[in-house]
Backbone as JSON Lines, residues from 0, in Angstrom:
{"i":0,"aa":"M","n":[0.82,-1.19,0.0],"ca":[0.0,0.0,0.0],"c":[0.87,1.26,0.0]}
{"i":1,"aa":"R","n":[1.95,1.23,0.77],"ca":[2.84,2.38,0.83],"c":[3.51,2.64,-0.51]}
{"i":2,"aa":"S","n":[3.86,1.58,-1.23],"ca":[4.52,1.76,-2.53],"c":[3.6,2.44,-3.54]}
{"i":3,"aa":"I","n":[2.3,2.19,-3.44],"ca":[1.36,2.86,-4.35],"c":[1.36,4.36,-4.09]}
{"i":4,"aa":"F","n":[1.39,4.76,-2.81],"ca":[1.42,6.18,-2.49],"c":[2.71,6.84,-2.98]}
{"i":5,"aa":"V","n":[3.83,6.12,-2.86],"ca":[5.11,6.65,-3.32],"c":[5.08,6.84,-4.83]}
{"i":6,"aa":"I","n":[4.55,5.87,-5.56],"ca":[4.48,5.97,-7.02],"c":[3.57,7.13,-7.43]}
{"i":7,"aa":"I","n":[2.44,7.28,-6.75],"ca":[1.54,8.39,-7.06],"c":[2.21,9.73,-6.77]}
{"i":8,"aa":"L","n":[2.93,9.83,-5.66],"ca":[3.62,11.06,-5.32],"c":[4.67,11.42,-6.36]}
{"i":9,"aa":"I","n":[5.46,10.45,-6.78],"ca":[6.48,10.69,-7.81],"c":[5.83,11.12,-9.12]}
{"i":10,"aa":"A","n":[4.73,10.48,-9.48],"ca":[4.02,10.85,-10.72],"c":[3.48,12.27,-10.65]}
{"i":11,"aa":"L","n":[2.96,12.67,-9.49],"ca":[2.46,14.04,-9.34],"c":[3.58,15.07,-9.42]}
{"i":12,"aa":"I","n":[4.73,14.75,-8.82],"ca":[5.87,15.67,-8.88],"c":[6.34,15.83,-10.32]}
{"i":13,"aa":"M","n":[6.44,14.73,-11.05],"ca":[6.89,14.81,-12.44],"c":[5.87,15.55,-13.3]}
{"i":14,"aa":"A","n":[4.59,15.34,-13.04],"ca":[3.55,16.01,-13.82],"c":[3.5,17.5,-13.54]}
{"i":15,"aa":"S","n":[3.9,17.9,-12.34],"ca":[3.86,19.32,-12.0],"c":[5.02,20.1,-12.6]}
{"i":16,"aa":"G","n":[6.0,19.42,-13.16],"ca":[7.12,20.1,-13.78],"c":[8.3,20.32,-12.86]}
{"i":17,"aa":"C","n":[8.27,19.74,-11.67],"ca":[9.4,19.91,-10.75],"c":[10.62,19.13,-11.21]}
{"i":18,"aa":"L","n":[10.4,18.09,-11.97],"ca":[11.5,17.32,-12.53],"c":[11.41,17.42,-14.05]}
{"i":19,"aa":"G","n":[12.53,17.18,-14.7],"ca":[12.53,17.23,-16.16],"c":[13.08,18.56,-16.66]}
{"i":20,"aa":"E","n":[12.73,18.89,-17.89],"ca":[13.26,20.09,-18.52],"c":[12.25,21.23,-18.48]}
{"i":21,"aa":"K","n":[12.79,22.42,-18.37],"ca":[11.99,23.64,-18.45],"c":[12.65,24.58,-19.44]}
{"i":22,"aa":"T","n":[11.85,25.47,-20.0],"ca":[12.36,26.46,-20.94],"c":[12.63,27.75,-20.18]}
{"i":23,"aa":"V","n":[13.84,28.29,-20.38],"ca":[14.22,29.56,-19.78],"c":[14.35,30.57,-20.91]}
{"i":24,"aa":"I","n":[13.69,31.71,-20.77],"ca":[13.75,32.76,-21.77],"c":[14.53,33.93,-21.19]}
{"i":25,"aa":"K","n":[15.54,34.39,-21.96],"ca":[16.39,35.5,-21.53],"c":[16.25,36.63,-22.54]}
{"i":26,"aa":"A","n":[15.97,37.83,-22.07],"ca":[15.81,38.98,-22.96],"c":[16.78,40.08,-22.55]}
{"i":27,"aa":"N","n":[17.53,40.6,-23.53],"ca":[18.41,41.74,-23.32],"c":[17.85,42.9,-24.13]}
{"i":28,"aa":"V","n":[17.63,44.02,-23.48],"ca":[17.07,45.19,-24.14],"c":[18.04,46.35,-23.95]}
{"i":29,"aa":"T","n":[18.38,47.02,-25.07],"ca":[19.23,48.2,-25.02],"c":[18.36,49.43,-25.28]}
{"i":30,"aa":"I","n":[18.32,50.33,-24.3],"ca":[17.51,51.54,-24.42],"c":[18.45,52.75,-24.37]}
{"i":31,"aa":"T","n":[18.32,53.62,-25.36],"ca":[19.1,54.85,-25.39],"c":[18.15,56.04,-25.39]}
{"i":32,"aa":"E","n":[18.73,57.21,-25.22],"ca":[17.91,58.42,-25.16],"c":[18.28,59.32,-26.34]}
{"i":33,"aa":"H","n":[17.27,59.73,-27.1],"ca":[17.46,60.64,-28.22],"c":[16.56,61.85,-28.01]}
{"i":34,"aa":"N","n":[17.15,63.02,-27.83],"ca":[16.42,64.28,-27.6],"c":[15.48,64.18,-26.41]}
{"i":35,"aa":"G","n":[15.92,63.51,-25.36],"ca":[15.12,63.4,-24.15],"c":[14.06,62.32,-24.17]}
{"i":36,"aa":"T","n":[14.0,61.55,-25.26],"ca":[13.0,60.5,-25.39],"c":[13.69,59.14,-25.36]}
{"i":37,"aa":"P","n":[13.3,58.22,-24.48],"ca":[13.9,56.89,-24.49],"c":[13.47,56.11,-25.74]}
{"i":38,"aa":"V","n":[14.46,55.44,-26.34],"ca":[14.22,54.66,-27.56],"c":[14.81,53.28,-27.37]}
{"i":39,"aa":"I","n":[14.02,52.25,-27.7],"ca":[14.53,50.87,-27.65],"c":[15.33,50.62,-28.91]}
{"i":40,"aa":"D","n":[16.63,50.37,-28.75],"ca":[17.51,50.14,-29.9],"c":[17.59,48.67,-30.28]}
{"i":41,"aa":"I","n":[17.83,47.82,-29.29],"ca":[18.07,46.4,-29.57],"c":[17.24,45.56,-28.59]}
{"i":42,"aa":"I","n":[16.56,44.55,-29.13],"ca":[15.9,43.53,-28.31],"c":[16.46,42.18,-28.75]}
{"i":43,"aa":"D","n":[17.16,41.51,-27.84],"ca":[17.77,40.21,-28.14],"c":[17.15,39.17,-27.2]}
{"i":44,"aa":"V","n":[16.43,38.21,-27.78],"ca":[15.74,37.19,-26.98],"c":[16.31,35.82,-27.33]}
{"i":45,"aa":"T","n":[16.67,35.06,-26.29],"ca":[17.14,33.69,-26.49],"c":[16.39,32.77,-25.54]}
{"i":46,"aa":"S","n":[16.32,31.51,-25.92],"ca":[15.69,30.52,-25.04],"c":[16.57,29.28,-24.97]}
{"i":47,"aa":"A","n":[16.47,28.58,-23.85],"ca":[17.25,27.37,-23.65],"c":[16.47,26.42,-22.77]}
{"i":48,"aa":"K","n":[16.73,25.13,-22.92],"ca":[16.12,24.1,-22.08],"c":[17.09,23.78,-20.95]}
{"i":49,"aa":"V","n":[16.59,23.76,-19.73],"ca":[17.41,23.4,-18.58],"c":[16.75,22.26,-17.83]}
{"i":50,"aa":"S","n":[17.57,21.47,-17.17],"ca":[17.08,20.31,-16.43],"c":[17.09,20.62,-14.95]}
{"i":51,"aa":"N","n":[16.03,20.24,-14.26],"ca":[15.95,20.46,-12.81],"c":[16.49,19.28,-12.02]}
{"i":52,"aa":"A","n":[16.68,18.16,-12.66],"ca":[17.09,16.96,-11.93],"c":[18.58,16.93,-11.72]}
């Protein structure tokens, strides 16, 4: 009976995303000022898969 609860607990943890891979999104934004007005010059977005285990 205890092993069934352990298996269910592990399955719930894996289903919740605590284990396995997740996507991380990183954004770099360069903002400059032209005549007193902020202007977005560069937007660089990258993504990567990372493992939690």
